[in-house]
N, C-alpha and C positions, 0 to 999 in steps of 0.2 A: 684085429681086423676081421678074422674069421668068425669071431663071436657076434659081430654085427651083420654078417653077410646072410641075407634072406635066401638067396639062391642056394647056398651051401646047406643051410638048415632044412630047407624044403626039398633038397635033392634036385634042384632045377638049374644046375650050372650050365647045361647045354642050351637052356631056353632063356635065361636071364643074364645080363640085362637086355632088354629089347631096344634095339637101335631105333632112334627116332627117324622118321622119314626124311629123305633128302629134301632140302629146300629147293623148290622149283625156281630155276633161273629164267628170267624173262630176257629175251634177246632183243636189242634195240640197234637201229642203224641210223647213225648221224652222218650227214653230209655237211662238212664245214667248207666255207668259201673264204679263202685268205685273199683279201682284196689288196691290190697294189695299184695305187694311183699317184704317180710321181712321188713315191716315198711315203705315202699315207695309207692307212688301213682303217677298217671298221671293226669295232668291238662292241659287245653288248653284255650287260650284266644280267645273269640269270636270276629270275624272280619266281615267285610261286612256290609251291610245296613239292618240288621235284628234286632230283639229285643235283648236287653241286650248287645249291642255293647261294646266291650272292657272289659266286665266282664269275669270271668273265669268259666269253667265248666269241668266236668269229661268227658271222652270219651263218645260220644253221637250218637245214631242212631235215626233218626226221621222217623216215618212211619204214615200211614193214620189211624192206630188203634193200640191198645196195642197188642204187640206180645208175644207169648209164649217164655219163656226164653230158652227153649230147641229147638226152631224152627230154620229153615235153615238160615234165615236172621241174627239172633243173632250169631249163630255158625260161619257163614262166617265172620261177622264183627270182632269177637273176635280172630278167627284164623289169620286173616290178621293183626290185631293189635298186638297180643301177641305171635303168632306162634302156629301152629297146635298142639293140645294136650298139650299145655304148660299152661293151665288154667282150673279152675273149679269154677262154680258158687256156692258160699257157702250160700247165702241168697238173698231174694228179699224183697223189702220194697215198700209200696205205693199201689196204685198211690197217689201222692201228687198233689194238684191242685192249680193253681194260675190264677186268672182272671185279664186280662188286658183290656184296653178299647175295643179293637177289636178282642181279642183273649182269648181263654181259653186253658191254658197249663195243660196237664196231664203228670205227670212225674213218671216213674217207675224206681226204683233204684235196680240194681243187684250188689251185693258185689261179686267180683271176686278175687279168690286167684290164684296168679301165682305160678306154680309148680317149675319153674326153676328161672333163673336170668331174671330180667326185662330189656329187650332190646327193645326199640321202634325204628322203622324204620322211622316213620313220624316225621319230625323235628318240626312240629307245637305243639307237646306235650312237656311238661316239666316234668321231674321226680322230685318229691319233697318228703321230709320226711313227713309222715302223721301228725305228731305233729305240723307241720308248716302250715297246711291248713288254719288256721285263719289269715295268712298273705295275703291271696288272697281275692279279692272282688268277691263274687258269687251272682247270682240272688236269689231272695227271696225264690223260691221253693227249691233250693239246700241248702240254708242256713237253712231252716226249717228242711230238712232231716238231715243235719249235727247236728243241735241242738237236734233234737229228738233222735239221735243215739249217741250223745256225741263223735263224731269222732274228734272234735277239740282237745280233750284231750287224745284220745285213742292212745296207742302205738302199738297196734296189727295190 
């Protein structure tokens, strides 16, 4: 091994090898909305060329920071998704963190109760019975949330 070592041959042991620069991690903030409407929920398959392609997620709002649940962005998102005044946030959980090679994901989960019937306008969402959530492939951060909150088995 010493015969092949360039640093030893050149007397540069204190300077070689040069460490490669650290990979810059991008920090992302995902706000997931776990919908509960008489035992039903909404899931959406991730498409495009982003992380977790083809995995499922709950309705999600991405922002540059964690948002207050009662803030304008969240209210607008839920009003558009579920109908104005047709929902109520019953609990928030997290943030949960997942570190990827180039990204750090911070996920906040809001449990949202639908006050009326669950009608989704956006065809990218699937309405599913909550007890069948374990039939979907979720990213690790969502799976951790579901496991922590035992939603796979919850009927509420």
